[in-house]
C-alpha positions in Angstrom: -6.6 17.6 26.6 -4.5 17.3 29.3 -4.4 13.8 30.0 -6.9 10.5 28.5 -6.7 6.6 29.6 -4.0 5.1 27.2 -5.8 2.9 23.9 -9.3 5.3 24.1 -10.2 6.4 20.8 -9.1 9.7 20.7 -10.8 11.7 17.3 -8.0 12.7 15.0 -6.6 16.1 15.8 -5.5 16.9 12.0 -9.6 16.4 10.7 -10.3 20.1 11.8 -7.9 21.1 9.5 -8.8 19.5 6.8 -11.6 19.6 7.1 -12.0 23.4 6.7 -9.5 24.2 4.1 -6.5 24.7 6.1 -4.7 21.5 4.8 -1.3 22.0 3.0 -0.6 20.3 -0.3 2.2 20.4 -2.5 -0.1 22.7 -5.3 -1.0 25.1 -2.1 2.5 25.8 -0.9 4.0 25.7 -4.8 5.9 29.6 -5.1 3.6 32.0 -6.5 6.8 32.9 -8.7 7.1 29.0 -10.1 6.8 28.3 -13.7 4.8 25.5 -15.2 5.5 22.3 -16.3 4.0 20.1 -18.4 4.4 16.6 -19.5 3.9 16.2 -23.5 3.4 12.3 -23.5 2.7 8.8 -25.9 -0.4 8.8 -27.2 0.7 5.5 -29.0 1.0 2.0 -26.8 4.7 1.4 -29.2 6.0 2.6 -31.7 9.6 4.1 -33.0 10.5 7.7 -32.3 11.6 8.7 -35.7 11.9 12.9 -34.8 10.7 15.0 -32.0 10.6 18.7 -33.9 10.0 21.0 -30.9 11.8 24.3 -32.8 8.8 25.9 -33.3 7.1 25.1 -29.9 10.1 26.5 -28.2 9.5 30.0 -30.0 6.0 30.6 -28.2 5.0 32.8 -25.7 6.0 32.5 -22.4 7.8 29.1 -23.3 10.8 28.8 -20.7 12.3 25.8 -22.0 11.3 22.4 -23.8 13.3 19.4 -22.9 13.6 15.7 -24.4 16.0 13.1 -23.7 18.5 14.1 -26.0 19.0 17.7 -23.6 19.2 15.0 -20.3 21.8 13.2 -22.2 23.8 16.4 -23.1 23.6 17.6 -19.8 25.0 14.4 -18.6 21.7 13.6 -16.6 21.7 9.6 -15.5 18.4 8.4 -17.5 17.5 5.3 -16.3 14.9 4.8 -13.7 15.7 2.6 -11.0 13.5 -0.5 -9.7 14.4 -3.9 -8.0 15.2 -6.9 -9.3 14.2 -10.8 -8.0 16.7 -13.7 -7.8 15.4 -16.0 -10.4 15.3 -20.0 -10.2 18.6 -20.4 -12.0 20.2 -17.7 -9.5 19.9 -15.1 -12.1 18.3 -11.4 -11.8 15.4 -10.6 -13.1 15.3 -8.4 -17.0 16.7 -5.1 -15.7 16.2 -2.9 -19.4 16.3 0.6 -19.9 13.9 3.4 -17.9 14.4 6.5 -18.8 13.1 9.7 -17.4 11.9 10.3 -21.2 11.6 8.2 -23.7 14.4 7.3 -25.2 14.0 6.0 -29.2 10.9 4.4 -28.8 7.1 4.9 -26.9 6.1 1.8 -25.0 2.8 2.7 -23.1 0.2 5.5 -24.0 1.0 8.5 -20.8 4.9 7.8 -21.1 6.6 11.2 -20.8 8.4 11.9 -24.4 8.9 16.2 -23.8 8.6 18.6 -20.6 7.8 22.1 -21.4 8.2 24.8 -18.8 6.6 28.0 -19.5 5.2 30.8 -17.4 1.4 28.8 -17.7 -0.2 25.9 -17.8 -2.1 27.1 -20.8 1.0 28.4 -22.3 3.0 24.5 -21.6 -0.3 23.3 -22.9 -0.2 25.5 -26.4 3.5 24.5 -26.7 2.7 20.9 -25.8 0.5 20.7 -29.3 2.7 22.8 -31.3 5.2 20.4 -30.9 5.8 17.3 -33.9 6.5 14.0 -32.7 6.7 11.0 -35.7 6.6 8.1 -34.3 6.2 4.5 -36.2 3.3 2.2 -34.9 4.6 -1.0 -33.6 2.5 -3.7 -32.8 1.6 -3.3 -29.1 1.6 -7.0 -26.7 -1.2 -6.2 -23.9 -2.2 -9.5 -23.5 -1.1 -11.1 -19.8 0.8 -13.4 -21.7 4.4 -15.3 -22.7 5.7 -14.2 -26.6 4.2 -11.7 -28.3 6.0 -8.4 -30.0 9.5 -7.9 -28.4 8.7 -4.7 -25.9 13.0 -4.9 -24.6 15.7 -6.9 -25.8 17.0 -8.0 -22.3 13.6 -9.5 -22.1 12.8 -12.5 -24.7 9.2 -13.7 -25.4 8.6 -10.7 -23.0 9.4 -12.8 -19.7 10.8 -10.2 -17.4 11.5 -13.2 -14.5 11.0 -16.9 -13.6 10.8 -17.4 -9.7 9.8 -19.9 -7.5 10.0 -20.7 -3.7 8.9 -23.6 -1.6 8.9 -27.5 -1.7 8.6 -28.3 -5.1 9.3 -32.2 -5.4 7.7 -32.8 -2.2 4.4 -30.7 -2.7 4.3 -32.5 -6.3 4.4 -35.9 -4.8 1.9 -35.2 -2.1 -0.7 -33.8 -4.7 -0.1 -37.2 -6.3 -0.7 -38.8 -3.1 -3.9 -37.1 -2.6 -7.5 -37.9 -1.8 -8.8 -35.2 -3.9 -7.5 -32.4 -5.6 -8.7 -29.3 -5.9 -7.8 -27.1 -9.3 -8.8 -23.4 -9.5 -7.6 -20.5 -11.8 -8.5 -17.2 -11.0 -7.7 -13.2 -12.7 -6.6 -10.8 -10.2 -8.6 -7.5 -12.0 -6.4 -4.2 -12.5 -7.0 -1.9 -10.7 -5.7 1.8 -10.2 -5.3 3.6 -7.0 -6.8 7.1 -7.9 -5.5 8.9 -4.6 -7.7 12.1 -4.0 -4.8 14.2 -4.7 -3.0 13.1 -7.9 0.7 13.3 -7.6 2.4 16.1 -7.9 5.5 17.9 -7.0 7.6 21.8 -6.9 11.1 22.1 -7.2 13.2 25.3 -5.6 16.8 26.8 -5.2 17.1 28.1 -1.1 21.1 29.1 -0.6 22.2 27.3 -3.1 20.5 24.0 -2.4 17.9 22.1 -4.1 14.7 21.8 -2.5 12.1 19.2 -3.6 8.7 19.1 -2.3 6.7 15.9 -3.2 3.5 14.6 -2.1 5.1 10.9 -1.3 5.0 8.5 1.3 8.5 9.3 2.7 11.3 11.5 1.4 15.1 9.3 1.8 14.0 7.2 -1.1 12.9 10.6 -3.4 16.6 12.5 -1.9 18.7 9.4 -2.8 16.9 8.9 -6.4 17.8 13.2 -7.0 21.4 12.4 -6.0 22.3 9.7 -7.9 20.2 11.0 -11.2 21.0 14.5 -11.4 24.1 14.0 -9.3 23.9 16.6 -6.7 25.7 15.7 -3.4 22.7 14.8 -0.6 23.8 17.4 1.8 22.8 19.5 -1.6 19.7 18.5 -1.5 16.6 19.3 0.7 13.5 16.8 -0.1 9.3 17.5 2.4 6.3 16.3 2.3 3.3 18.1 3.1 0.3 16.9 3.7 -0.9 14.7 1.2 -3.8 13.4 0.3 -3.7 10.0 0.1 -1.1 7.1 -1.0 -2.0 3.7 -0.5 1.1 2.6 -2.4 1.1 4.0 -5.4 3.0 7.1 -4.4 5.6 5.7 -2.9 7.5 4.9 -5.8 10.0 6.8 -7.8 8.9 8.6 -11.0 10.6 10.6 -13.5 8.5 13.8 -13.6 9.8 14.5 -9.8 13.9 14.3 -11.2 12.5 16.1 -14.0 11.0 19.1 -12.3 14.1 19.7 -10.0 16.3 19.2 -13.3 14.5 21.9 -15.1 14.8 24.0 -11.8 18.6 24.1 -11.7 18.3 24.9 -15.1 16.5 28.0 -15.0 17.6 28.6 -11.8 13.7 29.7 -11.3 11.1 27.1 -9.2 9.1 24.9 -11.5 5.8 23.4 -10.3 3.9 20.4 -11.5 0.7 19.1 -10.8 -1.1 15.8 -12.0 -4.3 16.1 -14.0 -7.1 12.9 -13.0 -6.5 11.4 -16.6 -3.2 11.8 -16.8 -3.0 10.0 -13.5 -4.6 7.2 -14.7 -2.4 7.3 -18.0 0.6 7.2 -15.7 0.6 6.1 -12.2 1.6 2.7 -11.1 -1.4 0.1 -11.3 -2.1 -2.4 -9.2 -3.1 -6.5 -9.0 -3.3 -7.9 -12.8 -2.1 -11.4 -12.6 -3.7 -14.9 -13.4 -2.7 -17.8 -10.9 -3.4 -21.2 -11.4 -4.0 -23.0 -7.5 -3.9 -26.8 -6.6 -5.0 -28.3 -3.6 -4.2 -31.4 -2.3 -6.4 -33.1 0.6 -6.4 -36.1 2.2 -9.2 -38.7 2.7 -10.0 -36.7 6.1 -10.3 -33.2 4.4 -6.6 -32.0 5.7 -5.1 -29.8 3.4 -1.6 -31.5 2.5 -0.5 -29.6 -0.3 -0.2 -26.7 -2.2 1.0 -25.1 -5.1 0.1 -22.1 -6.9 1.4 -20.7 -10.3 1.0 -17.0 -11.2 1.9 -15.0 -14.4 1.8 -11.2 -13.5 1.7 -8.4 -15.2 4.7 -6.0 -15.3 3.1 -3.1 -17.5 5.8 -2.1 -20.1 8.9 -1.0 -17.4 10.4 -2.1 -13.9 8.8 -0.4 -11.5 10.5 0.6 -8.2 9.4 -2.3 -6.0 7.5 -4.2 -9.1 9.3 -7.2 -9.2 9.2 -8.0 -5.6 5.5 -7.6 -5.0 4.3 -11.1 -6.6 7.6 -13.0 -5.8 8.9 -12.2 -2.2 6.0 -10.4 -0.6 3.5 -12.9 -2.2 5.0 -15.6 -0.2 5.1 -14.1 3.2 1.7 -15.5 3.4 1.7 -17.9 0.5 -0.2 -20.6 3.4 -2.3 -18.1 5.1 -3.6 -19.2 9.1 -3.5 -23.1 7.6 -0.8 -25.6 8.4 0.7 -26.7 5.4 4.6 -27.1 4.8 4.2 -29.0 1.2 3.9 -25.9 -0.6 5.6 -24.5 -3.7 4.8 -21.0 -6.0 5.9 -19.9 -9.3 5.9 -16.9 -10.4 6.4 -15.3 -13.6 5.8 -11.6 -15.1 5.8 -10.4 -18.2 6.4 -6.9 -20.2 3.2 -5.9 -22.2 2.4 -2.0 -23.9 0.2 -0.8 -20.6 1.7 1.7 -17.4 3.7 -0.2 -15.2 2.4 -1.8 -12.4 3.8 -1.4 -8.8 2.4 -2.0 -4.7 -1.4 -1.0 -3.9 -2.6 -1.3 -0.9 -1.2 -4.7 0.8 1.4 -5.3 -1.9 1.2 -9.0 -2.6 -0.6 -9.9 0.3 -4.0 -9.2 -1.0 -3.1 -11.3 -4.0 -1.8 -14.4 -1.9 -5.1 -14.4 0.4 -7.2 -13.9 -2.3 -6.3 -16.8 -4.3 -5.7 -18.7 -1.2 -9.5 -18.3 0.5 -10.7 -18.2 -3.5 -9.2 -22.2 -3.4 -10.5 -23.0 0.3 -14.1 -22.1 -0.9 -13.7 -23.6 -4.3 -12.7 -27.1 -2.1 -15.2 -27.2 0.3 -18.1 -26.6 -2.5 -16.1 -29.6 -4.2 -15.5 -31.6 -1.4 -18.9 -31.0 0.2 -17.8 -29.8 3.7 -18.8 -26.5 5.0 -16.2 -23.8 4.3 -16.0 -22.6 7.6 -15.2 -26.1 9.2 -13.0 -26.8 6.2 -10.9 -23.4 7.6 -11.1 -24.9 11.3 -9.9 -28.6 10.3 -6.8 -26.6 8.9 -5.7 -23.7 11.1 -2.6 -23.4 12.7 -3.1 -24.4 16.5 -2.4 -21.9 19.4 0.2 -24.4 20.4 2.7 -24.4 17.4 3.3 -21.2 17.7 5.9 -19.8 16.9 5.3 -21.2 13.7 7.8 -21.0 10.9 5.9 -21.6 7.5 6.9 -23.3 4.1 8.3 -19.8 2.9 10.9 -19.7 6.4 8.7 -16.8 7.5 7.8 -17.4 11.8 4.6 -16.7 13.2 4.9 -15.6 16.6 1.4 -16.0 17.7 -2.2 -16.4 17.3 -5.3 -17.6 18.1 -7.7 -18.6 14.4 -10.7 -20.3 15.9 -11.2 -17.9 18.5 -11.4 -15.2 16.2 -13.4 -17.0 13.9 -15.9 -18.1 16.6 -16.0 -14.7 17.0 -17.2 -13.5 13.4 -19.9 -16.0 13.5 -21.6 -14.6 16.6 -21.2 -11.0 15.3 -21.7 -12.2 11.7 -25.0 -13.9 13.3 -23.8 -17.1 11.0 -27.0 -19.0 12.7 -29.4 -16.1 11.1 -28.0 -16.8 7.5 -30.5 -18.9 6.0 -33.6 -16.9 7.2 -32.0 -13.8 5.7 -31.4 -16.3 2.6 -35.3 -17.5 2.3 -36.5 -14.4 2.8 -34.3 -12.8 0.1 -35.2 -16.0 -2.3 -39.2 -14.4 -1.5 -37.9 -11.0 -2.6 -37.1 -12.4 -6.1 -33.4 -12.5 -5.0 -30.4 -14.5 -4.8 -28.4 -14.0 -1.6 -25.0 -15.3 -0.8 -22.8 -15.1 2.5 -18.5 -15.0 2.0 -15.4 -16.1 4.6 -12.0 -14.9 4.0 -9.7 -15.6 7.0 -6.5 -13.8 6.0 -3.1 -12.9 7.7 -0.9 -10.7 6.2 3.3 -9.9 7.1 3.7 -6.2 8.3 6.6 -5.0 5.5 8.9 -2.0 5.5 12.2 -1.1 7.3 12.2 -2.6 10.5 14.0 0.3 11.8 12.8 3.8 13.0 14.0 7.0 14.9 11.9 8.9 17.1 13.3 12.1 18.1 11.9 14.5 21.0 12.9 18.2 21.4 11.6 20.7 24.4 10.8 23.7 23.6 8.2 26.7 24.3 6.9 25.0 26.8 5.9 22.4 24.5 7.8 19.1 22.6 8.2 18.4 19.0 8.4 14.3 18.2 10.3 14.1 15.1 8.9 10.9 12.8 10.9 9.2 10.3 7.6 8.4 8.7 5.2 9.9 6.7 1.3 10.4 6.8 -1.2 10.1 4.2 -4.3 9.9 6.2 -3.8 7.9 8.4 -4.1 9.8 11.2 -0.4 9.9 12.5 -0.7 13.1 13.9 -3.1 11.7 16.5 -1.4 8.7 17.1 2.0 9.9 17.4 1.1 13.0 20.2 -1.7 10.2 21.8 1.1 7.7 22.8 4.1 10.8 23.6 1.2 12.0 26.0 0.5 8.9 27.7 4.0 7.9 27.8 5.3 10.8 29.4 2.4 12.9 30.7 3.0 15.7 28.1 -0.2 17.4 27.4 -1.0 16.0 24.0 -1.7 19.6 22.8 1.8 20.9 23.4 2.9 18.1 21.2 3.7 18.8 17.6 4.2 16.4 15.3 7.1 17.2 12.6 7.4 14.2 9.2 8.4 14.5 6.1 11.5 16.8 5.8 15.2 15.5 5.0 16.9 18.6 6.8 15.0 18.3 10.2 15.3 14.2 10.3 18.1 12.6 9.3 16.7 9.5 8.5 13.1 7.5 7.9 11.9 4.4 6.8 8.4 6.5 5.7 5.1 4.7 5.3 4.3 1.9 3.9 3.4 -1.9 4.4 1.5 -1.2 7.7 4.7 -0.6 9.2 3.8 2.8 10.7 2.0 2.7 14.1 4.4 0.2 15.2 7.8 0.4 14.4 7.4 4.8 14.9 5.9 4.0 18.6 8.7 0.9 19.2 11.0 3.9 18.7 9.0 6.5 21.1 8.8 4.2 23.7 12.7 4.1 23.3 13.0 8.0 22.8 10.5 8.1 26.3 12.8 5.4 28.3 15.9 7.5 27.5 14.1 10.8 28.7 12.8 9.4 31.7 16.9 8.3 32.6 18.3 11.3 31.8 15.9 13.5 33.7 16.2 11.2 36.7 20.1 11.5 36.5 19.8 15.2 36.5 17.0 15.5 39.2 18.7 13.2 41.6 21.9 15.8 40.9 20.0 18.6 41.9 18.2 17.2 44.8 21.4 15.0 46.4 19.3 12.2 46.8 20.9 8.5 44.5 18.7 8.2 41.3 17.2 5.1 43.0 15.4 7.4 44.9 14.1 9.1 41.7 11.2 7.2 39.7 8.7 8.6 36.8 4.4 6.9 36.7 3.4 8.8 33.4 2.7 12.0 34.8 5.6 13.4 37.2 8.7 12.1 38.5 8.5 11.2 42.2 11.7 12.3 44.8 11.8 10.5 47.8 12.3 12.8 50.5 11.0 15.4 48.7 8.6 17.6 48.1 9.4 18.3 44.0 7.8 16.1 42.1 7.9 17.7 38.1 6.2 16.9 34.6 8.2 16.3 32.5 8.1 19.9 31.0 8.6 21.1 34.3 11.6 18.7 34.5 12.6 20.2 30.6 12.1 23.8 32.4 14.4 23.2 35.1 17.8 21.8 33.1 17.4 24.9 30.6 17.2 26.8 33.8 20.4 25.0 35.2 22.4 25.5 32.0 22.0 21.7 30.4 20.8 22.1 26.8 21.6 18.5 26.4 18.8 17.4 28.0 16.4 19.3 25.6 16.6 17.0 23.0 16.5 13.0 23.1 16.2 10.6 20.1 16.5 6.8 20.2 16.5 4.6 17.0 15.3 1.0 17.1 15.2 -2.1 15.5 12.7 -4.8 15.6 13.6 -8.8 15.8 10.3 -9.5 13.2 7.7 -7.9 12.0 3.5 -8.6 13.4 1.3 -10.9 11.8 -2.3 -9.3 11.7 -5.4 -11.7 10.8 -8.9 -12.1 10.9 -12.1 -12.8 9.3 -14.4 -10.8 7.2 -17.3 -11.9 6.5 -19.7 -10.0 3.5 -23.6 -11.1 3.0 -24.6 -10.0 -0.3 -27.9 -9.8 -2.1 -27.7 -10.3 -5.9 -31.0 -9.3 -7.9 -31.3 -11.4 -11.4 -33.1 -9.2 -12.9 -30.4 -6.6 -13.4 -27.6 -8.0 -12.3 -27.0 -5.8 -9.8 -25.1 -7.3 -6.6 -25.8 -5.2 -2.9 -23.3 -5.8 -0.6 -26.0 -5.5 2.8 -23.8 -7.0 5.7 -20.0 -6.9 6.7 -18.7 -8.3 9.6 -14.7 -8.0 10.9 -13.5 -9.8 13.8 -9.6 -8.9 13.5 -6.4 -10.0 15.5 -4.6 -6.3 15.8 -3.0 -7.0 19.3 -2.9 -4.1 21.1 -4.7 -1.0 20.2 -3.5 2.7 20.1 -6.6 4.2 18.6 -9.6 2.1 18.2 -11.2 4.9 16.4 -8.7 5.3 14.0 -8.1 1.5 13.5 -11.5 1.3 12.4 -11.3 3.8 10.6 -8.3 2.1 8.5 -10.2 -1.0 8.5 -13.6 0.5 7.1 -10.7 2.4 4.0 -9.3 -0.7 2.9 -12.8 -2.9 2.7 -13.8 -0.5 0.9 -10.8 -0.4 -1.8 -11.6 -4.4 -2.2 -14.8 -4.2 -2.7 -14.6 -2.1 -5.0 -11.9 -3.9 -6.8 -14.3 -7.1 -6.8 -17.6 -5.3 -7.9 -17.1 -2.0 -9.5 -13.5 -0.9 -10.7 -11.7 -2.8 -13.7 -9.0 -1.1 -15.7 -8.7 -2.4 -19.8 -7.2 -1.8 -22.5 -7.9 -2.2 -25.9 -5.6 -4.1 -28.5 -3.3 -1.3 -29.7 -3.2 -0.3 -25.8 -5.0 2.5 -25.3 -6.5 2.7 -22.4 -10.5 2.7 -23.0 -10.5 3.6 -19.0 -9.2 6.3 -18.6 -11.7 8.9 -16.3 -14.3 8.4 -13.7 -17.2 8.5 -16.5 -15.2 5.0 -17.8 -13.5 3.9 -14.3 -15.8 3.2 -11.7 -14.7 4.1 -8.2 -17.5 2.8 -5.2 -19.9 5.2 -4.0 -21.3 5.4 -1.2 -24.8 3.6 -1.8 -22.1 1.0 -3.1 -21.0 0.4 0.4 -23.3 -1.2 3.6 -22.5 -0.7 7.4 -18.9 -2.2 7.8 -19.3 -4.1 11.3 -15.6 -4.2 13.1 -14.3 -5.9 16.3 -11.4 -6.9 18.0 -10.4 -10.3 19.1 -6.7 -9.8 20.1 -3.6 -11.7 20.8 -0.7 -9.0 21.7 2.3 -10.0 19.3 5.6 -11.1 20.8 7.8 -9.4 18.4 7.0 -5.7 19.4 7.3 -4.6 23.1 4.0 -2.6 22.3 2.0 -5.4 21.7 0.8 -4.1 18.5 0.1 -5.1 14.8 -0.4 -3.1 12.0 -3.9 -2.6 11.1 -3.7 -0.3 7.7 -4.0 -2.6 4.8 -5.8 -5.3 6.5 -9.3 -4.2 5.0 -8.6 -4.7 1.8 -6.3 -8.6 2.4 -9.8 -9.3 3.4 -12.2 -8.1 1.5 -11.7 -9.1 -1.8 -11.9 -13.2 -1.1 -14.6 -12.4 1.4 -17.2 -10.2 -1.4 -16.0 -12.5 -3.8 -17.0 -15.8 -2.1 -20.4 -14.2 -1.0 -20.7 -13.4 -4.7 -19.9 -16.6 -6.2 -22.4 -18.1 -2.8 -25.2 -16.3 -3.9 -25.1 -17.1 -8.0 -24.3 -21.1 -7.0 -28.2 -22.2 -6.9 -28.2 -20.3 -10.0 -26.0 -22.7 -11.6 -23.1 -20.1 -12.2 -19.3 -22.1 -11.2 -16.8 -19.5 -12.0 -16.4 -15.7 -12.8 -13.6 -13.5 -13.4 -13.7 -10.5 -11.5 -15.1 -7.5 -11.2 -18.8 -8.7 -10.4 -20.6 -5.7 -12.5 -24.1 -5.4 -13.2 -23.5 -6.8 -16.8 -20.9 -9.3 -16.3 -23.6 -10.9 -13.4 -26.3 -10.7 -15.3 -24.9 -12.2 -18.2 -23.2 -15.5 -16.5 -26.8 -15.6 -14.8 -28.1 -15.5 -18.5 -25.5 -18.3 -19.5 -26.1 -20.7 -16.7 -29.9 -20.6 -17.2 -29.4 -21.3 -21.3 -26.9 -24.5 -20.4 -29.6 -25.3 -17.8 -32.2 -25.6 -20.6 -30.0 -27.5 -23.1 -29.1 -29.8 -20.8 
């Protein structure tokens, strides 16, 4: 492909490699001579470790090393895994107990690693693990989402991790007191497991006296810093790489102990060591997502104008602080606290609690889906109680185009938006006018039909700084990027954009990512930052290339640099027949000995982040005989600003919708009172299947962002942010006529059927 029009739906270049089995994942790349790591994990939700007896296991065939926390301490390893801390309402920091690499004195969740076994084969490592005797005295487990219970950490009395707030508390309470109508709603946002196609894994080896760690993460620099900090190795002696990664969704962005421990073992044994999680192991140990209870209160004036909003969150942190966990339902939630609505009297309070469960952290959207879910559920509930149309209630309260830039109560400034225009387009695309006829047809078939709307906005997160380096070699170009693809199509988008701006044929561009030796810095992937921040850096690099080659060509031709121009394909030189392409200009520079022109690097920092927004409209059909809910229509109209590759954007939206729909209809993590995970396999944890998903109608109605020169707005998490409330509202709309007024997620057939039976019994009793 020599040239294509900008913003075209180009098919992903990397898909041929992936679909023909040519992907190179971490388990494909581990050295053949690598030893195998296996982790002996706690089977107790909570207990005191009285003894670890591993002498017999150390003598078993194939065993090279068994590591407990005592061994790590003897070798001076920094046991403490890092986690962010929020500043509480009283100015102090949130609780910061030790989260050790291996359990120390006590186990606090099922799946917590107690010992690492290194052997010549995985089966030998597992046999040795079976021979280790762990003496644990059980303690009562605290698994309920509530303050109090059996104490998990001394640093957190009553298991309270933090008490955090934001907004205008007194003004909000006064506005609620003055409101003509007050609407209250309690909503549970259920816990889910990421379940990426490729489980977590890594390997470590020594290369020329340096440590090389390959991990299937979402960036290399955080891992490099943690390896240096915990193993006391100079950063310059560490190389971290990310090969192909089969899904991340936030879950693989955090720091996990296995990576540090595998690296420790490789250094101690001077041998390569590999580890790959198994599916149930991942379900027990990968950070979970969501899991919070929210009480929302809305106040309206006599004209149904929203004048106050109060949110009180209680969130499950699991047994320890994870990397970003304290920030998720506090700072990140607050970024979109008021959504698209013009309300300044708002206040949120969030309290976190420790429980004897796997830690919680970022999952696709990370705080923004949770904030929009409760807000858009509450707006639907308010419309019911006020007796008004839910679409019109939203229109009445939207921030208007002439109010931008708009600074919210959270001190976040939205740059631009036209929410009514997007909503009007959604009504057209979803055929809102024809819904009644479709509902009547469903009723004749003995089924309930509901429609649900969610109008979302999200704040793009992650580091605002990124670097792009372009290097010319072998009649082509390498582009070095600081992000990491987990399946989003980065190889296509980055090459496509560089080709558009520079004229370099896309088949001569190679994207280089995920190598801390070849790329000095980077922000990794997360928060829908990649396309916007990385391509802005690429634009700056191309501008540098054009300026440098223009000066070179002017000198070569003996003309002023003002006489040289570039039209995205070729340089044009006034009074000369010479019109080289970018690659030809690089070749001329190399021939002239000016090799410094063969490498160009640019670093940018965005002044602010973009704010994608849009409307999701779901229609469901519910069979009252079975409780089965089918999503029969799904419409998305998004404002993503300018698009680079609409096909890839649509794919991102489709994937996000699938994850949101899965949370609403099928997925749910269940622990028993002892902290045992009851949903630790795909027999018990219901991932959405193909027949759970409808065809998704996707349209864009863009307003270009003012916060980056590309006019882009990130799209990676938007599908999930909008889907949870849209599908929830649709189900509750369908059940309304049957008397069901409130129902917690997920809407499994049994839960829906039971709610219908209860509503019928209540109706008969009354």
